[in-house]
DRENDO-1510 file (C-alpha; in Angstrom, 1 decimal, always signed):
<recs>
REC; n; res; u; v; w
REC; 1; MET; +21.7; +23.0; +4.5 .
REC; 2; ALA; +21.9; +19.6; +6.3 .
REC; 3; PHE; +19.2; +17.1; +5.8 .
REC; 4; PRO; +18.3; +14.0; +7.9 .
REC; 5; VAL; +19.7; +10.7; +6.7 .
REC; 6; VAL; +17.0; +8.7; +5.1 .
REC; 7; PRO; +17.0; +5.3; +6.7 .
REC; 8; LYS; +15.7; +2.1; +5.2 .
REC; 9; ARG; +12.5; +0.3; +6.1 .
REC; 10; ALA; +11.4; -3.2; +5.4 .
REC; 11; LEU; +8.2; -3.9; +3.5 .
REC; 12; GLY; +6.8; -7.3; +4.5 .
REC; 13; LYS; +6.9; -9.3; +7.6 .
REC; 14; GLN; +6.6; -6.3; +9.9 .
REC; 15; ARG; +3.7; -4.8; +11.9 .
REC; 16; PRO; +2.8; -1.1; +12.0 .
REC; 17; THR; +3.1; +0.3; +15.6 .
REC; 18; SER; -0.4; +1.8; +15.2 .
REC; 19; SER; -2.0; -1.7; +14.9 .
REC; 20; PRO; -4.4; -3.1; +17.4 .
REC; 21; PRO; -2.9; -5.4; +20.1 .
REC; 22; ALA; -1.6; -8.5; +18.4 .
REC; 23; PRO; +0.9; -11.4; +19.0 .
REC; 24; PRO; +4.6; -10.5; +18.6 .
REC; 25; PRO; +5.6; -10.3; +14.9 .
REC; 26; ALA; +7.7; -13.0; +13.3 .
REC; 27; PRO; +11.3; -12.0; +12.5 .
REC; 28; PRO; +11.7; -10.2; +9.1 .
REC; 29; ALA; +11.8; -12.8; +6.3 .
REC; 30; PRO; +14.7; -12.8; +3.8 .
REC; 31; GLN; +12.2; -11.9; +1.0 .
REC; 32; GLY; +11.3; -8.6; +2.7 .
REC; 33; LEU; +11.9; -5.6; +0.5 .
REC; 34; GLN; +14.3; -2.9; +1.9 .
REC; 35; VAL; +13.3; +0.6; +0.7 .
REC; 36; SER; +14.0; +4.2; +1.7 .
REC; 37; ALA; +11.8; +5.4; +4.6 .
REC; 38; LEU; +10.5; +8.1; +2.3 .
REC; 39; GLY; +9.7; +7.5; -1.3 .
REC; 40; LEU; +8.9; +9.7; -4.3 .
REC; 41; GLY; +5.6; +9.5; -5.9 .
REC; 42; CYS; +6.3; +10.4; -9.6 .
REC; 43; MET; +2.8; +10.7; -10.9 .
REC; 44; ARG; +2.6; +14.5; -10.3 .
REC; 45; LEU; +5.5; +15.0; -12.7 .
REC; 46; SER; +3.4; +13.9; -15.7 .
REC; 47; PHE; -0.2; +13.4; -14.8 .
REC; 48; ALA; -3.4; +14.5; -12.9 .
REC; 49; TYR; -2.1; +17.9; -11.6 .
REC; 50; GLY; -2.2; +20.0; -14.7 .
REC; 51; SER; +0.4; +20.2; -17.4 .
REC; 52; PRO; +3.4; +17.8; -17.2 .
REC; 53; THR; +6.5; +19.3; -15.5 .
REC; 54; GLU; +9.2; +20.5; -17.9 .
REC; 55; GLU; +11.6; +17.6; -18.5 .
REC; 56; GLY; +14.7; +19.2; -17.0 .
REC; 57; ALA; +12.9; +20.2; -13.8 .
REC; 58; ALA; +11.3; +16.7; -13.5 .
REC; 59; LEU; +14.7; +14.9; -13.9 .
REC; 60; ALA; +16.2; +17.3; -11.4 .
REC; 61; VAL; +13.6; +16.2; -8.8 .
REC; 62; ILE; +14.3; +12.5; -9.3 .
REC; 63; HIS; +18.1; +13.0; -9.3 .
REC; 64; ARG; +18.0; +15.1; -6.2 .
REC; 65; ALA; +15.9; +12.4; -4.5 .
REC; 66; LEU; +18.8; +10.0; -5.0 .
REC; 67; GLU; +21.3; +12.5; -3.5 .
REC; 68; LEU; +19.1; +12.8; -0.5 .
REC; 69; GLY; +18.6; +9.0; -0.1 .
REC; 70; VAL; +15.1; +8.9; -1.3 .
REC; 71; THR; +15.5; +5.9; -3.6 .
REC; 72; LEU; +12.0; +4.4; -3.9 .
REC; 73; LEU; +10.3; +5.7; -7.0 .
REC; 74; ASP; +6.7; +5.0; -7.6 .
REC; 75; THR; +5.0; +5.2; -11.0 .
REC; 76; SER; +2.3; +3.4; -13.0 .
REC; 77; ASP; +1.6; +2.6; -16.7 .
REC; 78; MET; -1.6; +4.7; -16.4 .
REC; 79; TYR; +0.2; +7.9; -15.5 .
REC; 80; GLY; +0.2; +9.8; -18.7 .
REC; 81; PRO; -0.7; +7.2; -19.8 .
REC; 82; PHE; +2.8; +5.6; -20.2 .
REC; 83; THR; +4.7; +8.9; -20.2 .
REC; 84; ASN; +5.6; +8.8; -16.5 .
REC; 85; GLU; +7.2; +5.4; -16.8 .
REC; 86; GLU; +9.2; +6.7; -19.7 .
REC; 87; LEU; +10.3; +9.8; -17.7 .
REC; 88; VAL; +11.4; +7.6; -14.8 .
REC; 89; GLY; +13.3; +5.3; -17.3 .
REC; 90; ARG; +15.2; +8.3; -18.6 .
REC; 91; ALA; +15.9; +9.5; -15.1 .
REC; 92; ILE; +17.4; +6.3; -13.8 .
REC; 93; LYS; +19.5; +5.4; -16.9 .
REC; 94; GLY; +23.0; +4.6; -15.9 .
REC; 95; ARG; +22.1; +4.5; -12.2 .
REC; 96; ARG; +19.3; +1.9; -12.2 .
REC; 97; ASP; +20.8; -0.2; -9.3 .
REC; 98; GLN; +20.7; +2.8; -7.0 .
REC; 99; TYR; +16.9; +3.1; -7.2 .
REC; 100; THR; +14.0; +0.8; -6.1 .
REC; 101; ILE; +11.4; +0.9; -8.9 .
REC; 102; ALA; +7.7; +0.4; -8.2 .
REC; 103; THR; +5.1; +0.5; -10.9 .
REC; 104; LYS; +1.5; -0.8; -11.4 .
REC; 105; CYS; -0.9; -2.3; -13.9 .
REC; 106; GLY; -4.6; -2.9; -14.1 .
REC; 107; ILE; -6.1; +0.5; -15.0 .
REC; 108; ILE; -6.7; +1.3; -18.6 .
REC; 109; LEU; -6.9; +5.0; -19.5 .
REC; 110; GLY; -8.8; +5.6; -22.7 .
REC; 111; GLN; -8.0; +8.5; -25.1 .
REC; 112; ASP; -11.3; +10.1; -24.1 .
REC; 113; GLY; -10.2; +10.0; -20.4 .
REC; 114; SER; -12.4; +7.0; -19.6 .
REC; 115; ARG; -11.0; +4.4; -17.2 .
REC; 116; SER; -11.5; +0.6; -17.2 .
REC; 117; LEU; -10.0; -2.2; -15.2 .
REC; 118; ASN; -8.2; -5.3; -16.5 .
REC; 119; GLY; -6.6; -7.8; -14.2 .
REC; 120; SER; -6.6; -10.7; -16.6 .
REC; 121; ARG; -3.5; -12.9; -16.8 .
REC; 122; ALA; -2.9; -11.9; -20.4 .
REC; 123; HIS; -3.1; -8.2; -19.6 .
REC; 124; VAL; -0.9; -8.4; -16.5 .
REC; 125; ARG; +1.8; -10.1; -18.6 .
REC; 126; ALA; +1.6; -7.7; -21.5 .
REC; 127; ALA; +1.5; -4.7; -19.2 .
REC; 128; CYS; +4.6; -5.9; -17.3 .
REC; 129; GLU; +6.6; -6.4; -20.6 .
REC; 130; ALA; +5.6; -3.0; -21.8 .
REC; 131; SER; +6.6; -1.3; -18.4 .
REC; 132; LEU; +10.0; -3.1; -18.5 .
REC; 133; LYS; +10.6; -1.6; -21.9 .
REC; 134; ARG; +9.5; +1.9; -21.0 .
REC; 135; LEU; +11.5; +1.9; -17.8 .
REC; 136; GLY; +14.5; +0.4; -19.6 .
REC; 137; ILE; +15.1; -2.2; -16.9 .
REC; 138; GLU; +15.1; -6.0; -16.7 .
REC; 139; THR; +13.3; -6.4; -13.4 .
REC; 140; ILE; +10.6; -4.4; -11.6 .
REC; 141; ASP; +11.4; -4.3; -7.9 .
REC; 142; LEU; +7.8; -3.9; -6.7 .
REC; 143; TYR; +4.8; -4.6; -9.1 .
REC; 144; TYR; +1.3; -3.7; -7.9 .
REC; 145; LEU; -2.1; -4.4; -9.2 .
REC; 146; HIS; -3.3; -0.8; -9.3 .
REC; 147; ARG; -7.0; -1.6; -8.8 .
REC; 148; VAL; -8.9; -4.9; -8.5 .
REC; 149; ASP; -10.8; -5.9; -11.6 .
REC; 150; PRO; -14.2; -7.1; -10.6 .
REC; 151; LYS; -14.4; -9.3; -13.8 .
REC; 152; THR; -11.2; -11.3; -12.8 .
REC; 153; PRO; -10.8; -13.2; -9.6 .
REC; 154; VAL; -7.8; -11.7; -7.8 .
REC; 155; VAL; -6.3; -15.2; -7.4 .
REC; 156; GLU; -6.0; -15.4; -11.2 .
REC; 157; THR; -4.3; -12.0; -11.4 .
REC; 158; PHE; -1.8; -13.0; -8.8 .
REC; 159; ALA; -1.1; -16.3; -10.3 .
REC; 160; GLU; +0.3; -14.4; -13.2 .
REC; 161; MET; +2.2; -12.1; -10.8 .
REC; 162; LYS; +3.7; -15.2; -9.3 .
REC; 163; ALA; +4.7; -16.5; -12.7 .
REC; 164; LEU; +6.4; -13.1; -13.5 .
REC; 165; GLN; +8.3; -13.4; -10.2 .
REC; 166; ALA; +9.5; -16.9; -11.1 .
REC; 167; GLU; +10.8; -15.6; -14.5 .
REC; 168; GLY; +12.8; -12.8; -12.8 .
REC; 169; LYS; +10.7; -10.0; -14.3 .
REC; 170; VAL; +9.3; -9.0; -11.0 .
REC; 171; ARG; +10.9; -9.2; -7.6 .
REC; 172; HIS; +8.1; -8.3; -5.2 .
REC; 173; VAL; +4.4; -7.8; -5.6 .
REC; 174; GLY; +1.7; -5.6; -4.0 .
REC; 175; ILE; -1.8; -4.4; -4.4 .
REC; 176; SER; -3.5; -1.0; -4.2 .
REC; 177; GLU; -6.8; +0.0; -2.8 .
REC; 178; ALA; -7.9; -3.6; -2.3 .
REC; 179; SER; -10.6; -4.9; +0.1 .
REC; 180; PRO; -9.5; -7.1; +3.1 .
REC; 181; ASP; -10.8; -10.2; +1.3 .
REC; 182; ASP; -8.8; -9.5; -1.8 .
REC; 183; ILE; -5.7; -8.7; +0.1 .
REC; 184; ARG; -6.0; -12.1; +1.9 .
REC; 185; ALA; -6.7; -13.9; -1.4 .
REC; 186; ALA; -3.8; -12.3; -3.3 .
REC; 187; HIS; -1.4; -12.9; -0.3 .
REC; 188; ALA; -2.3; -16.6; -0.3 .
REC; 189; VAL; -1.2; -17.0; -3.9 .
REC; 190; THR; +2.1; -15.2; -3.5 .
REC; 191; PRO; +3.2; -13.1; -0.4 .
REC; 192; LEU; +2.5; -9.4; -0.8 .
REC; 193; SER; +5.3; -7.1; +0.2 .
REC; 194; ALA; +3.1; -4.0; +0.2 .
REC; 195; VAL; -0.4; -2.7; +0.1 .
REC; 196; GLN; -0.6; +0.8; -1.3 .
REC; 197; LEU; -3.3; +3.0; +0.2 .
REC; 198; GLU; -4.2; +6.5; +1.2 .
REC; 199; TRP; -3.5; +7.3; +4.8 .
REC; 200; SER; -3.0; +10.7; +6.3 .
REC; 201; LEU; -4.2; +13.2; +9.0 .
REC; 202; TRP; -7.4; +13.6; +7.0 .
REC; 203; THR; -7.8; +10.0; +5.7 .
REC; 204; ARG; -8.2; +7.5; +8.5 .
REC; 205; ASP; -10.8; +5.0; +7.3 .
REC; 206; VAL; -8.2; +2.4; +6.4 .
REC; 207; GLU; -7.6; +2.0; +10.1 .
REC; 208; ASP; -10.9; +0.2; +10.5 .
REC; 209; ASP; -10.4; -2.7; +8.2 .
REC; 210; ILE; -7.3; -2.6; +6.0 .
REC; 211; ILE; -4.5; -1.8; +8.5 .
REC; 212; PRO; -5.5; -4.7; +10.8 .
REC; 213; VAL; -5.3; -7.2; +7.9 .
REC; 214; CYS; -1.9; -5.9; +6.9 .
REC; 215; CYS; -0.7; -6.2; +10.5 .
REC; 216; LYS; -1.9; -9.8; +10.8 .
REC; 217; LEU; -0.4; -10.9; +7.5 .
REC; 218; GLY; +2.9; -9.0; +7.9 .
REC; 219; ILE; +2.4; -6.8; +4.8 .
REC; 220; GLY; +4.1; -3.5; +4.5 .
REC; 221; ILE; +2.2; -0.3; +3.8 .
REC; 222; VAL; +3.1; +2.3; +1.1 .
REC; 223; VAL; +1.1; +5.5; +1.6 .
REC; 224; TYR; +0.1; +7.6; -1.3 .
REC; 225; SER; -1.2; +11.2; -0.9 .
REC; 226; PRO; +0.1; +11.5; +2.6 .
REC; 227; LEU; -0.3; +15.3; +2.3 .
REC; 228; GLY; -3.9; +15.1; +1.2 .
REC; 229; ALA; -3.0; +16.0; -2.4 .
REC; 230; GLY; -1.4; +19.2; -1.2 .
REC; 231; PHE; -4.2; +20.4; +1.1 .
REC; 232; LEU; -2.4; +19.5; +4.4 .
REC; 233; THR; +0.6; +21.7; +3.4 .
REC; 234; GLY; -1.4; +24.8; +4.0 .
REC; 235; ALA; +0.1; +26.1; +0.7 .
REC; 236; MET; -2.4; +24.8; -1.9 .
REC; 237; PRO; -3.8; +27.6; -4.1 .
REC; 238; PRO; -7.5; +28.3; -4.1 .
REC; 239; PRO; -9.6; +26.0; -6.3 .
REC; 240; GLU; -10.2; +28.7; -8.9 .
REC; 241; HIS; -6.4; +28.9; -9.5 .
REC; 242; LEU; -6.0; +25.2; -10.2 .
REC; 243; SER; -5.6; +24.1; -13.8 .
REC; 244; GLU; -8.7; +22.9; -15.6 .
REC; 245; ASP; -7.2; +19.4; -15.8 .
REC; 246; ASP; -6.2; +19.2; -12.2 .
REC; 247; PHE; -8.1; +16.2; -10.7 .
REC; 248; ARG; -8.7; +18.1; -7.5 .
REC; 249; ARG; -11.4; +20.2; -9.2 .
REC; 250; ASN; -13.6; +17.1; -9.0 .
REC; 251; SER; -12.7; +16.0; -5.5 .
REC; 252; PRO; -15.6; +16.4; -3.0 .
REC; 253; ARG; -13.2; +17.6; -0.3 .
REC; 254; PHE; -11.9; +20.5; -2.4 .
REC; 255; GLN; -15.0; +21.4; -4.3 .
REC; 256; ALA; -18.0; +21.0; -2.1 .
REC; 257; TYR; -18.6; +24.7; -1.9 .
REC; 258; GLU; -17.8; +25.7; -5.5 .
REC; 259; LYS; -20.0; +22.9; -7.0 .
REC; 260; ALA; -23.0; +23.6; -4.8 .
REC; 261; SER; -23.1; +27.4; -4.9 .
REC; 262; GLY; -21.3; +28.4; -8.1 .
REC; 263; HIS; -19.1; +30.8; -6.1 .
REC; 264; PRO; -15.3; +30.0; -6.3 .
REC; 265; LEU; -13.8; +29.7; -2.8 .
REC; 266; ASP; -11.0; +32.3; -3.0 .
REC; 267; THR; -8.5; +32.9; -0.2 .
REC; 268; GLN; -10.4; +35.8; +1.5 .
REC; 269; HIS; -13.6; +33.8; +1.6 .
REC; 270; ALA; -11.8; +30.8; +2.9 .
REC; 271; LEU; -10.4; +32.7; +5.9 .
REC; 272; LEU; -13.8; +34.2; +6.6 .
REC; 273; LEU; -15.5; +30.9; +6.3 .
REC; 274; THR; -13.1; +29.3; +8.8 .
REC; 275; ALA; -14.1; +31.9; +11.3 .
REC; 276; ALA; -17.7; +31.5; +10.4 .
REC; 277; ALA; -17.6; +27.8; +11.1 .
REC; 278; ALA; -16.4; +28.6; +14.6 .
REC; 279; GLY; -19.4; +31.0; +15.0 .
REC; 280; CYS; -17.3; +34.2; +15.3 .
REC; 281; ALA; -17.8; +36.0; +12.0 .
REC; 282; ARG; -20.5; +36.8; +9.4 .
REC; 283; LEU; -20.5; +35.2; +6.0 .
REC; 284; PRO; -19.5; +37.6; +3.2 .
REC; 285; SER; -22.5; +38.9; +1.3 .
REC; 286; PRO; -22.1; +36.8; -1.9 .
REC; 287; ILE; -22.1; +33.7; +0.2 .
REC; 288; ALA; -24.8; +34.8; +2.6 .
REC; 289; SER; -27.2; +35.0; -0.2 .
REC; 290; ALA; -26.6; +31.4; -1.3 .
REC; 291; THR; -29.3; +28.8; -0.8 .
REC; 292; ALA; -29.6; +26.7; +2.3 .
REC; 293; CYS; -27.9; +23.7; +0.4 .
REC; 294; SER; -25.1; +26.0; -0.7 .
REC; 295; LEU; -24.6; +27.3; +2.8 .
REC; 296; HIS; -24.5; +23.8; +4.2 .
REC; 297; CYS; -21.6; +23.0; +1.8 .
REC; 298; VAL; -19.9; +26.3; +2.7 .
REC; 299; VAL; -19.7; +25.2; +6.3 .
REC; 300; TYR; -18.4; +21.8; +5.3 .
REC; 301; GLU; -15.6; +23.3; +3.2 .
REC; 302; ALA; -14.7; +25.6; +6.0 .
REC; 303; ARG; -14.4; +22.7; +8.4 .
REC; 304; ASN; -11.6; +21.2; +6.2 .
REC; 305; ILE; -9.9; +24.6; +6.1 .
REC; 306; ALA; -10.1; +24.8; +9.9 .
REC; 307; LEU; -8.4; +21.4; +10.1 .
REC; 308; VAL; -5.4; +22.8; +8.3 .
REC; 309; GLU; -5.2; +25.8; +10.6 .
REC; 310; LYS; -4.9; +23.4; +13.5 .
REC; 311; ILE; -2.1; +21.5; +11.8 .
REC; 312; LYS; -0.4; +24.8; +11.2 .
REC; 313; GLY; -0.6; +25.6; +14.9 .
REC; 314; VAL; +1.0; +22.4; +16.0 .
REC; 315; ALA; +3.7; +22.7; +13.3 .
REC; 316; ALA; +4.5; +26.3; +14.4 .
REC; 317; ALA; +5.0; +25.1; +18.0 .
REC; 318; LYS; +7.4; +22.4; +16.8 .
REC; 319; GLY; +9.3; +24.6; +14.5 .
REC; 320; CYS; +8.5; +22.6; +11.4 .
REC; 321; THR; +6.2; +23.2; +8.3 .
REC; 322; PRO; +2.7; +21.7; +8.1 .
REC; 323; ALA; +3.9; +19.4; +5.4 .
REC; 324; GLN; +6.7; +18.0; +7.6 .
REC; 325; LEU; +4.3; +17.6; +10.5 .
REC; 326; ALA; +1.8; +15.7; +8.3 .
REC; 327; LEU; +4.5; +13.4; +6.9 .
REC; 328; ALA; +6.0; +12.8; +10.4 .
REC; 329; TRP; +2.6; +11.6; +11.5 .
REC; 330; VAL; +2.5; +9.0; +8.7 .
REC; 331; VAL; +6.1; +7.9; +9.4 .
REC; 332; SER; +5.1; +7.5; +13.1 .
REC; 333; ARG; +2.5; +4.9; +12.2 .
REC; 334; GLY; +4.9; +2.0; +12.1 .
REC; 335; SER; +8.3; +0.7; +11.1 .
REC; 336; ASP; +7.0; -0.7; +7.8 .
REC; 337; VAL; +4.9; +2.3; +6.8 .
REC; 338; VAL; +6.5; +4.3; +3.9 .
REC; 339; PRO; +4.9; +7.5; +2.5 .
REC; 340; ILE; +5.5; +8.5; -1.1 .
REC; 341; PRO; +4.7; +12.2; -1.4 .
REC; 342; GLY; +4.9; +13.6; -4.9 .
REC; 343; THR; +6.2; +17.0; -5.9 .
REC; 344; THR; +7.4; +18.9; -8.9 .
REC; 345; LYS; +10.0; +21.0; -7.1 .
REC; 346; VAL; +13.3; +20.2; -5.5 .
REC; 347; ALA; +12.7; +22.6; -2.7 .
REC; 348; ARG; +9.5; +20.7; -1.7 .
REC; 349; LEU; +11.4; +17.4; -1.9 .
REC; 350; GLU; +14.0; +18.7; +0.5 .
REC; 351; GLU; +11.2; +20.0; +2.8 .
REC; 352; ASN; +9.7; +16.5; +2.8 .
REC; 353; VAL; +12.9; +14.8; +3.7 .
REC; 354; GLY; +13.1; +17.2; +6.6 .
REC; 355; ALA; +10.1; +15.5; +8.0 .
REC; 356; LEU; +12.3; +12.6; +9.0 .
REC; 357; GLY; +13.9; +14.8; +11.6 .
REC; 358; VAL; +10.6; +15.7; +13.2 .
REC; 359; GLU; +10.0; +13.7; +16.4 .
REC; 360; LEU; +6.4; +13.7; +17.6 .
REC; 361; THR; +5.7; +13.6; +21.3 .
REC; 362; ALA; +2.7; +11.9; +22.9 .
REC; 363; ALA; +1.2; +15.4; +23.3 .
REC; 364; ASP; +1.7; +16.1; +19.6 .
REC; 365; LEU; +0.0; +12.8; +18.6 .
REC; 366; ALA; -2.9; +13.5; +20.9 .
REC; 367; ALA; -3.4; +17.0; +19.4 .
REC; 368; LEU; -3.5; +15.5; +15.9 .
REC; 369; ASP; -5.3; +12.3; +16.6 .
REC; 370; GLY; -8.9; +13.6; +16.3 .
REC; 371; LEU; -8.4; +15.6; +13.2 .
REC; 372; GLY; -9.5; +12.8; +10.8 .
REC; 373; ALA; -13.0; +12.8; +12.3 .
REC; 374; GLU; -13.4; +16.5; +11.4 .
REC; 375; VAL; -12.9; +16.0; +7.7 .
REC; 376; VAL; -16.0; +16.4; +5.4 .
REC; 377; GLY; -16.3; +15.0; +1.9 .
REC; 378; ASP; -15.1; +11.8; +0.3 .
REC; 379; ARG; -11.7; +11.6; -1.3 .
REC; 380; TYR; -13.0; +10.5; -4.6 .
REC; 381; PRO; -16.4; +11.2; -6.4 .
REC; 382; ASN; -16.9; +7.4; -6.8 .
REC; 383; MET; -15.6; +5.8; -3.6 .
REC; 384; LYS; -16.9; +2.3; -4.6 .
REC; 385; GLY; -15.3; +2.5; -8.0 .
REC; 386; MET; -11.9; +4.0; -7.0 .
REC; 387; THR; -11.1; +2.6; -3.5 .
REC; 388; TYR; -11.2; -0.5; -1.4 .
REC; 389; HIS; -14.7; +0.6; -0.4 .
REC; 390; TYR; -16.0; -1.7; -3.2 .
REC; 391; GLY; -15.6; -4.5; -0.6 .
REC; 392; ARG; -17.7; -2.8; +2.0 .
REC; 393; LYS; -21.3; -4.0; +2.5 .
</recs>
């Protein structure tokens, strides 16, 4: 089977084509980071989606990525914690120069599952040294602050990032889920090559305030969860089939119905609810007996399922999969927008690469454009604590 050639994209000193009208961009600067147009998010291989992937299968995914031209690997010291970086280190041994390695610091995962933030200069330096050791490399290509620490001014954090660059331990720096003000402040200390954020057909809030800032400053955009944590593929199993330690069990978008009514949303109910949301079917009896609050959440969940059905329709007309359509939409956002979907299977990786061969017409984009407004439920239980919304008034 033939796969599209994965081109390179420049992070930094570019402007997404989806940006508001703006003056012409400056030419790409020499310090811009060249990466594959599609990256591989490695978190899923070790963390947050149930049990870690078997080592051989995980290594096969990372090695197949290289064969396909997907050379940007994204990890973090909190994934595991630490085990994902170690896995990536084993995978790239002997071929390090063929990959672009991105990792992150700033989130501390406790043994009890608790999370805390630390952006102090001392922590950033210690975390960088530890990541270099786990990865088995001398320089990190792209080093992010994973989340902004409210106890530490971001200018202090990036002063240390700048020092690490000067020492050759870090080539490029970025920031993840940061407010517009913190993006500007960090960029003023040392130019950011990338802002990492969630952007997809069902997550469009970043277009209001984050994307315009990146456009103005010429900062590249790396997109995590471009497939909505698997939901937009149309192939995600029902919630009751997910592992107990799968983070999606606590996501409002996946669990609105189950948490409110106590009834697991199985596949049969999901299809009936989709029809019910459109007013063309009765609710099944176990659900019809739910309280008014539960029924309200049932309809909300059904609206998200209906969104996926619309994506499936457009994808079928184009002869691609829903996942490929969703990724093609993200890729179409601009020449410096790079999605990093994660997967545990080589076949899914190959499917994702196929998205680069999907060309969206103006009619396709028009059909997809309004879907984000139909989504119900936040992407995290604590939006202020986990996303750039901490900076919103």
